[in-house]
C-alpha positions as CSV (number, residue, x, y, z in Angstrom):
1,X,-17.4,35.2,63.0
2,X,-16.9,32.9,60.0
3,X,-19.9,30.9,59.1
4,X,-18.4,27.5,58.3
5,X,-21.7,26.1,57.3
6,X,-22.3,28.9,54.8
7,X,-18.9,28.4,53.3
8,X,-19.5,24.7,53.0
9,X,-22.7,25.3,51.1
10,X,-21.0,27.7,48.7
11,X,-18.2,25.2,48.1
12,X,-20.7,22.4,47.5
13,X,-22.7,24.5,44.9
14,X,-19.4,25.8,43.3
15,X,-18.2,22.2,42.8
16,X,-21.6,21.3,41.3
17,X,-21.3,24.2,38.9
18,X,-17.8,23.3,37.9
19,X,-18.7,19.6,37.4
20,X,-21.7,20.8,35.2
21,X,-19.3,22.4,32.8
22,X,-18.8,19.7,30.1
23,X,-15.4,19.5,28.6
24,X,-15.1,19.3,24.8
25,X,-15.4,15.7,23.7
26,X,-14.7,14.2,20.3
27,X,-16.1,11.1,18.5
28,X,-13.8,8.1,18.1
29,X,-13.4,8.9,14.4
30,X,-11.9,12.3,15.1
31,X,-8.6,11.4,16.7
32,X,-4.9,10.9,16.6
33,X,-3.6,9.2,13.4
34,X,-6.7,9.9,11.3
35,X,-6.8,10.6,7.6
36,X,-8.9,13.4,6.4
37,X,-10.2,13.5,2.8
38,X,-8.0,15.7,0.6
39,X,-9.2,18.7,-1.4
40,X,-12.5,18.6,0.4
41,X,-14.8,20.2,2.8
42,X,-14.6,17.9,5.8
43,X,-16.6,17.8,9.1
44,X,-15.2,18.1,12.6
45,X,-17.7,17.6,15.3
46,X,-18.3,16.7,19.0
47,X,-19.9,17.7,22.2
48,X,-19.3,20.3,24.9
49,X,-21.3,22.6,27.1
50,X,-24.3,24.4,25.6
51,X,-23.5,27.7,23.9
52,X,-19.8,27.2,24.7
53,X,-17.2,28.8,22.5
54,X,-14.6,26.5,20.8
55,X,-11.4,27.5,19.1
56,X,-10.0,25.2,16.5
57,X,-6.4,25.5,15.1
58,X,-5.6,23.5,11.9
59,X,-2.1,22.6,11.3
60,X,-2.4,23.5,7.5
61,X,-3.7,27.0,7.9
62,X,-2.9,30.0,10.1
63,X,-6.3,31.5,10.9
64,X,-8.1,29.8,13.7
65,X,-11.8,28.7,13.5
66,X,-14.1,29.9,16.2
67,X,-17.5,28.3,16.8
68,X,-20.2,28.1,19.5
69,X,-21.9,24.9,20.4
70,X,-25.6,24.4,20.0
71,X,-28.0,24.7,22.9
72,X,-27.9,20.9,23.3
73,X,-24.1,20.9,23.6
74,X,-23.4,19.5,20.1
75,X,-21.2,21.2,17.5
76,X,-20.0,20.6,14.0
77,X,-17.9,22.7,11.6
78,X,-16.8,22.4,8.1
79,X,-13.1,22.8,7.3
80,X,-11.3,22.8,4.0
81,X,-8.4,20.4,3.5
82,X,-5.4,20.8,1.1
83,X,-3.9,18.3,-1.3
84,X,-2.9,15.0,0.2
85,X,0.8,14.4,1.1
86,X,3.0,12.7,3.5
87,X,3.1,15.8,5.7
88,X,1.8,15.2,9.2
89,X,-0.4,17.8,11.0
90,X,-1.7,18.6,14.5
91,X,-5.2,19.9,15.1
92,X,-5.9,21.7,18.3
93,X,-9.4,22.0,19.8
94,X,-9.8,24.1,22.8
95,X,-12.7,25.1,25.0
96,X,-12.6,24.8,28.8
97,X,-10.1,22.1,28.0
98,X,-7.6,21.5,25.2
99,X,-7.4,18.5,22.9
100,X,-4.4,18.1,20.5
101,X,-4.8,15.6,17.7
102,X,-1.5,14.4,16.6
103,X,-0.1,12.7,13.5
104,X,-3.0,13.6,11.2
105,X,-2.7,13.0,7.4
106,X,-4.6,14.3,4.4
107,X,-5.4,11.7,1.7
108,X,-8.1,9.4,0.5
109,X,-10.7,7.9,2.8
110,X,-12.8,4.8,2.1
111,X,-15.5,2.9,4.1
112,X,-15.2,-0.9,4.0
113,X,-18.3,-2.8,5.0
114,X,-20.2,-6.1,4.7
115,X,-20.2,-9.5,6.4
116,X,-17.6,-12.1,7.2
117,X,-15.6,-12.0,3.9
118,X,-15.0,-8.2,4.5
119,X,-14.5,-8.7,8.2
120,X,-12.0,-11.7,7.5
121,X,-8.7,-10.6,9.0
122,X,-5.3,-10.6,7.5
123,X,-4.0,-13.2,10.0
124,X,-5.4,-15.5,12.6
125,X,-7.6,-13.9,15.2
126,X,-7.9,-15.5,18.6
127,X,-8.9,-18.9,17.1
128,X,-12.0,-17.5,15.4
129,X,-10.5,-18.2,11.9
130,X,-8.8,-21.5,11.0
131,X,-6.1,-19.6,9.1
132,X,-5.4,-16.2,7.7
133,X,-5.2,-15.3,4.1
134,X,-2.7,-16.9,1.6
135,X,0.8,-16.3,2.8
136,X,-0.5,-14.4,5.8
137,X,2.7,-14.6,7.8
138,X,4.6,-13.0,5.0
139,X,1.9,-10.4,4.3
140,X,1.8,-9.3,7.9
141,X,5.6,-9.1,8.2
142,X,5.7,-6.8,5.1
143,X,2.7,-4.6,6.2
144,X,4.7,-1.5,7.3
145,X,2.9,1.4,5.7
146,X,2.7,4.2,8.2
147,X,0.9,6.4,5.6
148,X,-2.0,3.9,5.5
149,X,-4.2,4.3,8.5
150,X,-6.8,1.8,9.7
151,X,-9.8,2.1,11.9
152,X,-11.9,-1.0,12.9
153,X,-15.4,-0.2,14.1
154,X,-16.2,-2.5,17.2
155,X,-19.1,-4.7,16.4
156,X,-22.3,-3.6,18.0
157,X,-26.0,-3.7,17.4
158,X,-28.6,-1.1,18.5
159,X,-32.4,-0.7,18.2
160,X,-31.9,3.0,18.3
161,X,-29.5,5.3,16.3
162,X,-26.2,6.0,18.1
163,X,-23.9,9.0,17.8
164,X,-20.5,7.3,18.2
165,X,-18.6,4.1,17.7
166,X,-15.8,2.3,19.5
167,X,-12.4,2.2,17.8
168,X,-9.3,4.2,17.1
169,X,-7.1,5.2,14.2
170,X,-3.8,3.2,13.9
171,X,-0.9,3.3,11.6
172,X,-0.6,0.3,9.3
173,X,2.1,-1.8,11.0
174,X,2.4,-5.6,11.4
175,X,1.3,-5.4,15.0
176,X,-1.9,-3.6,14.1
177,X,-2.9,-5.0,10.7
178,X,-3.1,-8.7,11.5
179,X,-6.7,-8.4,12.9
180,X,-7.8,-5.8,10.3
181,X,-10.0,-6.6,7.2
182,X,-7.8,-8.4,4.7
183,X,-9.9,-7.2,1.7
184,X,-9.8,-3.6,2.9
185,X,-6.0,-3.8,3.5
186,X,-5.2,-5.1,0.1
187,X,-7.5,-2.6,-1.5
188,X,-5.8,0.3,0.4
189,X,-2.3,-1.0,-0.2
190,X,-2.9,-1.1,-4.0
191,X,-4.3,2.4,-3.9
192,X,-1.4,3.7,-1.8
193,X,1.2,2.2,-4.3
194,X,-0.5,3.6,-7.3
195,X,-1.7,7.0,-6.0
196,X,1.3,7.6,-3.7
197,X,-0.8,9.4,-1.1
198,X,-2.1,8.5,2.4
199,X,-5.0,6.2,2.5
200,X,-7.6,6.0,5.4
201,X,-9.6,2.7,5.7
202,X,-12.6,2.4,8.0
203,X,-13.7,-1.2,8.4
204,X,-17.3,-1.5,9.7
205,X,-18.3,-5.1,9.1
206,X,-19.7,-8.2,10.9
207,X,-19.9,-11.8,9.9
208,X,-23.2,-13.5,9.1
209,X,-25.1,-10.3,8.7
210,X,-27.8,-9.4,6.2
211,X,-28.2,-6.2,4.1
212,X,-31.3,-5.2,5.9
213,X,-29.3,-4.9,9.2
214,X,-27.1,-2.3,7.4
215,X,-30.2,-0.2,6.2
216,X,-32.0,2.4,8.2
217,X,-35.4,1.8,9.8
218,X,-37.2,4.5,7.8
219,X,-36.0,3.1,4.5
220,X,-37.3,-0.4,5.3
221,X,-40.6,0.9,6.7
222,X,-41.3,3.2,3.7
223,X,-40.9,0.5,1.0
224,X,-43.8,-2.0,0.9
225,X,-41.5,-4.5,-0.7
226,X,-39.5,-4.6,2.6
227,X,-42.4,-5.1,5.0
228,X,-41.9,-8.9,4.9
229,X,-38.4,-8.4,6.3
230,X,-39.8,-6.5,9.3
231,X,-42.6,-9.1,9.8
232,X,-40.0,-11.8,9.8
233,X,-38.0,-10.0,12.4
234,X,-41.2,-9.6,14.6
235,X,-41.9,-13.3,14.2
236,X,-38.3,-14.2,15.2
237,X,-38.5,-11.9,18.2
238,X,-41.8,-13.6,19.3
239,X,-40.3,-17.0,18.8
240,X,-37.2,-16.1,20.8
241,X,-39.3,-14.8,23.7
242,X,-41.3,-18.1,23.7
243,X,-38.0,-20.1,23.8
244,X,-36.8,-17.9,26.6
245,X,-40.0,-18.4,28.6
246,X,-39.7,-22.1,28.1
247,X,-36.0,-22.0,29.2
248,X,-36.8,-20.3,32.5
249,X,-39.8,-22.6,33.1
250,X,-37.6,-25.7,32.5
251,X,-34.9,-24.2,34.6
252,X,-37.3,-23.7,37.5
253,X,-38.5,-27.3,37.2
254,X,-34.9,-28.5,37.1
255,X,-34.1,-26.7,40.3
256,X,-37.0,-28.3,42.1
257,X,-36.2,-31.8,40.8
258,X,-32.5,-31.4,41.7
259,X,-33.1,-29.7,45.1
260,X,-31.7,-26.4,43.8
261,X,-28.4,-28.1,42.7
262,X,-28.0,-26.4,39.3
263,X,-24.7,-28.1,38.6
264,X,-26.8,-31.2,37.6
265,X,-28.7,-29.3,34.8
266,X,-27.4,-29.0,31.2
267,X,-30.0,-26.5,30.0
268,X,-28.7,-24.1,27.4
269,X,-30.1,-20.6,27.3
270,X,-31.4,-19.7,23.8
271,X,-29.0,-17.3,22.0
272,X,-30.4,-14.2,20.4
273,X,-28.7,-13.0,17.1
274,X,-29.3,-9.3,17.4
275,X,-26.8,-8.6,14.6
276,X,-29.2,-10.1,12.0
277,X,-32.1,-7.9,12.9
278,X,-33.1,-5.1,10.6
279,X,-31.4,-1.7,10.9
280,X,-29.6,-2.5,14.1
281,X,-26.1,-2.4,12.5
282,X,-27.0,0.7,10.5
283,X,-27.9,2.4,13.9
284,X,-24.7,1.4,15.7
285,X,-22.0,1.0,12.9
286,X,-23.0,3.2,10.0
287,X,-25.0,6.2,11.3
288,X,-22.2,7.3,13.7
289,X,-19.9,7.5,10.7
290,X,-21.9,9.7,8.3
291,X,-20.3,13.0,9.5
292,X,-16.9,11.7,8.4
293,X,-16.1,12.9,4.8
294,X,-15.2,10.0,2.6
295,X,-14.2,9.3,-1.0
296,X,-16.3,6.1,-1.4
297,X,-17.2,2.7,-0.1
298,X,-16.4,-0.9,-0.8
299,X,-18.7,-3.7,0.1
300,X,-18.5,-7.6,0.4
301,X,-21.8,-9.2,1.5
302,X,-24.6,-11.2,0.1
303,X,-24.2,-14.8,1.4
304,X,-26.7,-14.2,4.2
305,X,-29.3,-12.9,1.7
306,X,-29.0,-15.7,-0.7
307,X,-32.4,-17.2,0.3
308,X,-34.1,-14.0,-0.5
309,X,-32.0,-13.1,-3.6
310,X,-35.0,-11.8,-5.5
311,X,-35.7,-9.3,-2.9
312,X,-32.0,-8.4,-2.7
313,X,-32.4,-7.0,-6.2
314,X,-34.2,-4.0,-4.6
315,X,-32.9,-4.1,-1.1
316,X,-29.2,-3.8,-2.0
317,X,-29.7,-0.7,-4.2
318,X,-32.0,0.8,-1.5
319,X,-29.3,0.4,1.1
320,X,-26.7,2.1,-1.1
321,X,-29.2,5.0,-1.8
322,X,-29.7,5.2,2.0
323,X,-26.1,5.6,2.8
324,X,-25.6,8.1,0.0
325,X,-28.5,10.2,1.1
326,X,-27.4,10.3,4.7
327,X,-23.7,11.0,3.9
328,X,-24.9,13.9,1.8
329,X,-22.0,13.6,-0.6
330,X,-23.9,12.7,-3.8
331,X,-23.5,9.4,-5.6
332,X,-20.1,8.6,-4.1
333,X,-18.3,5.6,-5.6
334,X,-19.7,2.2,-4.4
335,X,-17.8,-0.9,-5.4
336,X,-18.7,-4.3,-4.4
337,X,-17.8,-8.0,-4.6
338,X,-20.0,-10.6,-6.3
339,X,-19.9,-13.5,-3.9
340,X,-17.7,-16.5,-4.7
341,X,-19.0,-20.0,-5.6
342,X,-19.8,-22.1,-2.6
343,X,-22.0,-25.2,-2.1
344,X,-24.4,-23.3,0.2
345,X,-25.1,-20.5,-2.3
346,X,-27.3,-20.2,-5.4
347,X,-26.8,-18.5,-8.7
348,X,-29.7,-16.1,-8.0
349,X,-27.9,-14.0,-5.5
350,X,-25.0,-13.5,-7.9
351,X,-27.6,-12.5,-10.5
352,X,-29.1,-10.0,-8.0
353,X,-25.7,-8.5,-7.6
354,X,-25.1,-8.5,-11.4
355,X,-28.4,-6.6,-12.0
356,X,-27.5,-4.0,-9.3
357,X,-24.8,-2.7,-11.7
358,X,-27.6,-1.1,-13.7
359,X,-29.6,0.0,-10.6
360,X,-26.8,1.6,-8.6
361,X,-25.2,4.7,-10.3
362,X,-21.4,5.0,-10.0
363,X,-20.9,1.5,-8.9
364,X,-18.7,-1.4,-10.0
365,X,-18.6,-5.2,-9.3
366,X,-15.7,-7.6,-8.8
367,X,-16.2,-11.1,-10.1
368,X,-14.7,-13.9,-8.0
369,X,-15.6,-17.1,-9.8
370,X,-11.9,-18.0,-10.2
371,X,-10.9,-17.4,-6.5
372,X,-13.7,-19.2,-4.7
373,X,-13.8,-22.4,-2.7
374,X,-16.7,-24.9,-3.0
375,X,-16.2,-26.0,0.7
376,X,-15.0,-22.8,2.4
377,X,-17.3,-19.9,2.3
378,X,-14.3,-17.7,3.3
379,X,-11.9,-18.3,0.4
380,X,-8.4,-17.3,1.4
381,X,-7.3,-15.4,-1.6
382,X,-8.2,-12.0,-0.4
383,X,-5.4,-10.3,-2.3
384,X,-7.1,-10.8,-5.7
385,X,-10.3,-9.5,-4.4
386,X,-8.7,-6.4,-2.8
387,X,-6.7,-5.7,-5.9
388,X,-9.7,-6.0,-8.3
389,X,-11.7,-3.5,-6.1
390,X,-8.7,-1.2,-6.4
391,X,-8.8,-1.5,-10.2
392,X,-12.3,-0.2,-10.1
393,X,-11.4,2.7,-8.0
394,X,-8.3,3.6,-10.0
395,X,-10.0,3.5,-13.3
396,X,-13.5,4.9,-12.4
397,X,-12.8,7.2,-9.5
398,X,-9.1,8.2,-10.0
399,X,-9.3,8.1,-13.9
400,X,-6.2,6.0,-14.5
401,X,-6.0,5.8,-18.3
402,X,-6.3,2.6,-20.3
403,X,-6.9,0.4,-17.2
404,X,-9.1,-2.6,-17.6
405,X,-11.2,-2.9,-14.4
406,X,-13.9,-5.6,-15.2
407,X,-14.2,-8.9,-16.8
408,X,-16.7,-9.5,-19.6
409,X,-20.3,-8.4,-18.7
410,X,-23.1,-9.9,-20.7
411,X,-24.9,-7.2,-22.9
412,X,-27.2,-8.8,-25.4
413,X,-28.1,-11.8,-27.5
414,X,-28.5,-12.5,-31.2
415,X,-30.2,-15.7,-32.3
416,X,-28.9,-17.1,-35.7
417,X,-30.9,-20.2,-36.5
418,X,-29.5,-23.0,-34.4
419,X,-26.9,-20.8,-32.8
420,X,-26.8,-18.0,-30.3
421,X,-24.3,-15.2,-30.3
422,X,-23.5,-13.4,-27.1
423,X,-22.2,-9.8,-26.8
424,X,-20.3,-8.5,-23.9
425,X,-19.1,-5.2,-22.4
426,X,-15.4,-5.0,-21.3
427,X,-14.4,-7.4,-24.1
428,X,-13.0,-5.1,-26.7
429,X,-9.6,-6.5,-26.4
430,X,-10.9,-9.9,-27.1
431,X,-12.0,-13.0,-25.1
432,X,-9.9,-16.0,-24.0
433,X,-10.5,-19.3,-22.5
434,X,-8.4,-21.1,-19.9
435,X,-8.3,-24.6,-21.0
436,X,-9.2,-26.6,-24.2
437,X,-12.9,-25.8,-24.3
438,X,-15.3,-23.2,-22.9
439,X,-17.2,-24.6,-20.0
440,X,-20.4,-23.8,-18.1
441,X,-22.6,-22.8,-21.0
442,X,-26.2,-24.0,-21.2
443,X,-28.9,-23.5,-23.9
444,X,-32.7,-23.9,-24.0
445,X,-35.6,-23.6,-26.4
446,X,-39.2,-22.5,-25.7
447,X,-39.7,-25.5,-23.4
448,X,-37.3,-23.9,-20.9
449,X,-35.2,-27.1,-20.6
450,X,-31.5,-26.4,-20.5
451,X,-28.8,-28.6,-22.0
452,X,-25.1,-28.4,-21.8
453,X,-23.9,-26.4,-24.8
454,X,-20.9,-26.2,-27.0
455,X,-19.3,-22.7,-27.1
456,X,-16.6,-21.0,-29.0
457,X,-15.0,-17.6,-29.0
458,X,-15.6,-15.4,-32.0
459,X,-13.5,-12.2,-31.5
460,X,-15.2,-10.4,-28.6
461,X,-18.4,-12.6,-28.8
462,X,-19.2,-16.2,-27.9
463,X,-21.2,-18.6,-30.2
464,X,-23.3,-21.1,-28.3
465,X,-25.1,-24.2,-29.7
466,X,-26.3,-27.8,-29.0
467,X,-27.6,-30.6,-31.2
468,X,-30.4,-31.1,-28.6
469,X,-31.8,-27.6,-29.1
470,X,-32.8,-26.8,-32.7
471,X,-34.5,-23.5,-31.9
472,X,-32.7,-21.8,-29.0
473,X,-34.1,-18.9,-27.2
474,X,-32.0,-18.7,-24.0
475,X,-28.5,-19.2,-22.7
476,X,-27.2,-19.5,-19.2
477,X,-23.6,-19.2,-18.1
478,X,-22.1,-20.5,-14.8
479,X,-25.7,-20.9,-13.5
480,X,-25.1,-23.1,-10.5
481,X,-23.9,-22.9,-6.9
482,X,-20.4,-24.0,-7.7
483,X,-19.6,-23.2,-11.3
484,X,-16.0,-23.5,-12.7
485,X,-16.2,-21.1,-15.7
486,X,-13.1,-20.3,-17.7
487,X,-14.1,-17.3,-19.9
488,X,-12.0,-14.2,-19.4
489,X,-11.0,-11.1,-21.3
490,X,-7.4,-10.6,-22.4
491,X,-6.7,-8.7,-19.2
492,X,-7.2,-11.9,-17.2
493,X,-10.5,-10.7,-15.6
494,X,-13.3,-13.4,-15.4
495,X,-16.7,-13.1,-16.9
496,X,-19.7,-12.8,-14.6
497,X,-22.2,-15.5,-14.4
498,X,-25.5,-14.5,-16.3
499,X,-28.6,-15.8,-18.0
500,X,-30.3,-14.2,-21.0
501,X,-33.9,-15.3,-20.0
502,X,-36.1,-13.9,-17.3
503,X,-38.0,-17.1,-16.4
504,X,-39.1,-17.4,-12.9
505,X,-36.3,-19.0,-10.9
506,X,-36.4,-21.2,-7.9
507,X,-35.5,-18.6,-5.3
508,X,-38.3,-16.3,-6.6
509,X,-40.8,-19.1,-6.1
510,X,-39.7,-19.6,-2.5
511,X,-40.0,-15.9,-1.8
């Protein structure tokens, strides 16, 4: 006689065993339409059942790759990629299930990160931005580049490190690119035109965020200089909890006073800005990316750190070192934008970025004093910014010959009686002024009082003087929130603001 109860028990346990077999799963970055770094050893990784065998077939080689997952179900393997080209590949990953990745390209991959000026989209985005970039409708209409692939990491904060992000690779088409980072797009488009190979762009950015949010917890905790940041976070959390308690207390009182009719109350619940807290964006939006092999990174951030610009001198290089260490690809290229003039900013944050050129190996800085907007912290000329970032990459990473990639960078000073001579890097072709006279130079003596100065170009140097300063010792250039400097090199790239002194500045006093 058939024991139906026994059969039912067997089926139940069989179903449980079947459901316990985890199918192979991939992170968001490893998907259709992705670009893998050319001529490199790149990682493929994911999850499956513990000790499960996985077969991987690469479209560019005949021999399959066979691996076994770890006891915790994770797996990662290194594969070699060929020279980049327009050829499209499939990748098949098979275990108890089969995943076929379609339309994969081999080319150059860049991480694009920062705050709102990196996040700023090519076009309007659901009313968040008043407008898109200059000529955004035309730019979007012409943005059909199927060999440029774009990936936007969904904004998310986490107190703990995460293993994956939300997002997907897309071909660069008008319908996809309008909400993508404008600076990243123009950077990638320039590279694509000049290198004639596929470009992969991963945008991981969020408006209003600080550098410490993009830095790992251990880096912040191990450096005594950064303890003040963590203490501020703790104080802000305490203050938020106090506001929250007050809100609920007042809400309870309103309910009693209004006989539980909450429609009569206008209390607003306090908002918590989790995205500004230390290391939460690193955890959620950078750490999950570090397995993905890249060529380099571009960065546009600093506005939210302006009030602690002196600390930014060490925080920013520490963040870059943190990323490079975790990616384990050596000192990969890191190119960044010196923030544009704006009424809410100070010259000290631009100086911190200027000084970082010496403290961050294999780096480069784009100057934007000529494309800022005193009343709009999101200047609309993102084309110039993206193109200048691409100049850095083309010259320093891809070794394009005889390509000027930087405006004049102050090097040293010589004092000649009542005059000061300034020497610059990236000025060998000569210096030029846009306008009748050079602007934004100031000069001071030992009393540390600065006066507007006359300035004139002398070959690839600048001579500065003033009748009010007989014994000059220091010069400052474009040292204000909204300068309007007009010193360029002959390649039409602007000079960075600078000062020759190291006198304690106002921001340092506040810190």
